[in-house]
Structure formats: C-alpha cells, structure tokens
Residue, then its C-alpha position, 0 to 999 in steps of 0.5 A: x624372215x619366216x613365212x608368217x612374218x612375210x605374210x604379216x608384212x605384206x598385209x600391212x603394206x597392202x592395207x593402211x587399215x591393217x596398220x591401224x588394226x595391228x597397232x590399235x585394234x579394229x578400226x570403226x567403219x569410218x576409220x577404215x574407209x578413210x584409211x583406204x580412201x584414194x582421195x587426194x583431199x580429205x576433210x574430217x569433221x569429227x567430235x572430240x575423242x572420236x579417234x580422228x588423230x589416231x586415224x591420221x597418225x596411222x595413215x601418216x605412218x603407213x606412208x612413211x613405212x611403205x612409200x620409200x622416200x615419202x615426206x609427211x608433214x604434220x601441221x597444227x596451230x602450234x608446235x606443241x600440237x604438232x608434236x602430240x600428233x608426231x608422238x601418236x605416229x611414233x607410238x604406233x611405229x613402236x607398237x608395230x615393232x619398227x617394221x622399217x628401221x629408223x635412221x635418225x630421230x629427234x623430237x620433231x623429226x623421224x627419218x627411216x632407212x627407206x629414205x622416208x621422213x616424218x616432220x612436225x611443224x610449228x603453226x606459222x606460215x613464215x616457218x613452214x615454207x621450204x618443203x617441196x615434193x610432199x607426199x602427205x600433209x596432215x593438218x590437225x585442229x584445222x579449224x584453228x589453223x590460220x588461213x595463211x598457213x593453210x595457203x602456204x601448205x597447199x603449194x607443197x603438193x603441187x609437183x608431187x601430187x601429194x595428199x592433204x588431210x585436214x581434221x578438226x572439231x568445228x570452231x565457228x563459221x569462219x576460216x578456211x576449214x569452214x569454207x571448204x566444208x560448206x562449199x560443195x563444189x570443192x574437191x574434198x571428200x568430207x567425212x563427218x563423225x558426231x559423238x553419238x556415232x562413236x561407240x566408245x562414248x557413252x550416252x550417259x556421258x553425253x547427257x552429262x556433257x549437254x547439261x554441263x557445257x550448255x547447248x552452244x558448246x555441246x553442239x560444237x564439241x560433240x555434234x560437229x556443228x559450226x556455230x555463230x560466235x556467242x557475241x555475234x550481232x548478226x547470224x552468218x546466214x543473214x550476213x551472206x543472204x545480204x551479199x550479192x555478186x552481180x554489182x560491178x566495182x566503182x573502180x579497179x585498182x591497178x587497172x591496165x590500159x591495154x586495148x586488147x582488154x578494154x574491160x579490166x574484168x576480162x584481162x588475164x588473171x595471171x597479169x602481175x599488175x592485177 
C-alpha cells in the first residue's frame, strides 16, 4: 500500500468524523461532536432533514470498519425503516471503496472480513432478542419505537459495555424517548438540532412550511418540540403537576411475610415475589 493510502486509512481509523468527511463532505459542528463523542448513551433530538440518519450511519460504519469483531444493530419501528438506515451505511461503505473487504452481505446484514457485523432488525420486541455483546445499538425514529422494544435492546449492552444512540424527531409527550430526554438525571448525552441550525434548510422553506403545516406540526417537525396530542383534554404539565409520590398504597400485591422486612417497602428489590 502506498504511503498516502496508509496515511488516509490511519486518519479514518483515528477519527469517525473523517469517515463522514470522506464519504459525505464536511460535517456540521454538531455532527462532528457526536461522531467524536465517547459517551455510552446519546440522544439526538433533531428536526427533519438535518442529517441525523447520515451521522449515525457514519458512526455505525466506523464501528464495523475499525473495531474488529464489532456487532452493530440498527433498530427502527419497522423493518423497512431499519433497512433504509442499513442502506445508508452500506452506501457510505461503497463510497469509501470498501476499506475492509466484505465476507457476506444480504438485504439485512453485512459481515466484514475483520469479523464485524452490521444487522438491521424489525421493530418488534419478540424478534430482536437473542443478540449479545453488542458494540453499538442505533435506534432510529426512537420516539416511535415501543417501550418494550427499547427495554429489550438495553440488556444486549450489559456485558459488552456497548453504546446506545437514539435519534428522532419528537412524537408527542409520551414514550421512553420523551421520558429519557426530559429526565435530566439520566445518563444520556443530549443533542438538540432544530431546523434553523441546519444551513441546508433555507429560511424561505421554513416560512412556507409554517404556513402549510400550521404551528402544532411545525413546532414538532422543525423546532424539536414535544407537543401534547391534538386531541388531549388536559396538558401533560397539568397532569404531572397533580401527581404526588408521598402517598403509600392501601395494599401491596404479592406481599412477603418476612419478619426481617416487616415493612414491604423495605424488602430487597430483587425478590422474585415482588
């Protein structure tokens, strides 16, 4: 291999943002930041067409190219959506000239000569189980991914210490993505990218969209705003303001009769009966 080729390959191996730059072009500052982040948990709350899928595709490609034996999973609400992200990753792979040769490829899976695998999965909790030692899990359209599917993915990272990146435009004040975004004490690195921060989306287009879509849809699709459902009777904030957590329940289901724990609130959380 020529010296210039070695230098180029080393630059790719050392910097995920370089993978994006070679395959797509100069990344936006937020894209470069996400690609270079060492956080194990990242939430991307992004407006439509800001480049969130391309960013995570470059990150997934970097993992399979330069971490031998990596397992990268692409999860979406539907198999069709997972396949679209899969095509983005393989498209970048082709653009870079296949730096690591492929060993096997199908419509849902890419395996490289270094033992790394990229797998796109359907949007069902029942069909994603069975994977372990996951290096990176990418959850696309995360606000629309069911809670049980999200909870089925997290244990796949337990032993490997793998990373979880979730990207989405808002979809109401509901579901795990909204909960994780709004609970500041959680372990996530949060990145918010409204449409006006993307230079590829013109102000004229946004003005037209505001008129055509109306304020509710415009705030959700382009301003990254978690909106109450259009048919909601009460606001999300009003409902939560009415909740309290200092009232003990009148009864406890499956209570344990154990003199060591006379107060069931103090029993160990790992007891099977609980």
